[in-house]
N, C-alpha and C positions, 0 to 999 in steps of 0.2 A: 504493499500499500504505500503510494507517494503521500507528500504533506498537502498537497492540493486537495487529495482526497479524504483524507483525515480531517483538514478543514471543513472541507464543505458537511461531512456527516455530523460535526461538532457542531456546525450552524443550523443544520437541522435539528438536532437532539435539543441546542437550544432553545429553538422556536416553539418546539414541542411541548419542551416543559415550560416554558414562560406561559403558553396557553393555558396548559393543566393548570397551573398554580393560580392563573387570572380567573379561570371556571370555578376553582374551590374558595379563592378570597371572595369573589362576587357572590357566589352563593345565591340565595333566595332571602337575605337579611332585609326586613322592613318592606316587603314585597307580599304580605298577607293579601289573600283573595286572588291570587291569581289561580287562574282554569286552563289548565294544562290539558290538551286533548289530543289524541291521534287522529291526523286527517292530512289530507293531499292538499299541494296548491299547484298553481297555475298561472304562467304571466309572460308578458313582453317585458325585455328589457335591455337597453341600451350602454354600450361602451363605446369602442370604435364601430360596432355594428348592433344592428337591431335584431335582435334573437329571442327563440321561446326559453322559456325557463319551466322546470318541472320538478317537484319536491315532495317529500312527504316528511311528516313529524310524527315521532313516537313520544309521547309526552314531553320532557326536555330536550330530546336530540333528535335532530333534523338532517334530511341530506338534500341537496338541491344541485341540478344538473344545468347548467345554461350554454349554450352554444349554437353556430352556425357556420358551415362550410359554404363559401363562396366559390374559392379556386384555391390552387397550391398558396398562392401569394396573399391571399386575405381570406382568414378562419380565425375563429376563436371557441375556446371549450374552456368553461368553468367547472371544477367539482368541489363543494363545499361540504364539509361536516360541520353541523353548528350546533351550538349548545345555548337554548333560550333562557337569558337572564330575567325576563321580563314577559309577560303575556296578557292580556286580556281580550275581550270581543274585539277591541279598536285598535291596539298597538301591541305589538312585538317588537324585543330588542333582544339579539343575539352576538354571539361572540364565535366566530368562523375559522376553521383552518379550511384552506383554500388551495387549490392546486388548478393552476392555467396553463394552456398552451396557445400562443397568439402568434399569429403571420397578421401584420397590417402595416399600413403605411400612414405616415404624416407629413407635412410640408418640409420638415428636416430630415429624416430618415426612414428606413424600413426597419422591420422589425420581425423576428422569426425565432420566438424562444419560449422555454418552458421558465415558471416558477412556483413555489410555494410560498406561503405567508399565512398572515392573520388579518383577520376583516372585523369589523363592526358593523352591523346591519341593523335598519329599524323599517318596519313596515307600520304604517298607520293608514287604515282602513284601504289599503292596495296598495298605497303609493310606497315605494320600495326605493331604498337608497343604501348603497353599502359602500366604504371607505377602507383602506387597509394599506399595508405593506407586504412584498413579496420578496424571496430571494431568489434571482434566475439560477436555476442548474443546469441549464442548458441555452447556447447562445449560437444559434446556425449561423447568423451574419457577421456575429464578433462585435458589433456597436456597442454592447453592454458591460464590456471588458471593464471598465472602470465604475459600475455602478454596483456596490452591494447590494442595493435593495432597490426596487421598482413600486411606484404607486401603483395601486389596483382598484377597481371598484366599478360599480354601474348602478344605475338607478333605472326606473319603470314602474309598470303596474305588477303585482302579483297578487294575485285571489287568493285566500287562504279558504277552503272548503271545511269550516268548522260545523259542526253539529249544532250547537247552543248559540 
C-alpha cells in the first residue's frame, strides 16, 4: 500500500467517524413529538442537471438515489444514506453520507469525478435543499488535483408519501 492510498483510506474513515459522531451527538434531544414513519419519497431535483429522485425512509434511516444520464460527457448520479434529525408532517431535517459520480461542464472547466462526503438536507412541504462537502476519490480529467473537498448539493421538490 502506498502513502496516497493510506491517506485516502484515512480520509474516508475520518469522514465516516465524523458523521457517526455527529449523529450520536445530535440525537433527538429536544425534539419531542417527532412522528417518524416508513414511507417512500419521489421528486425532481437540480444541480448541474434536472434529474429524478427516488428514496425510502425506514423510521430514522433513509436512502435516496438521484441521477440522470444524458451522454458520456454529461451525467450525474448521487446516492445518499441519511439519518433523520427531526421530522414532522411538514418538515424533515437530515444528515447524509453521500457518494456522487459527476461528468459535467461549467464555463471554466469540464469535470468527470467521483466523490464521497457529508451533507445536510431540509425538506419543507416538499421544497428540498441539500448542501455539503465531498472528497474526490476519482478524477478522470485531473482538474481537481488541488481540491481536497468539493462543494455538493442540490435543490428541488421531493414529495414524501407519508400515511399520517
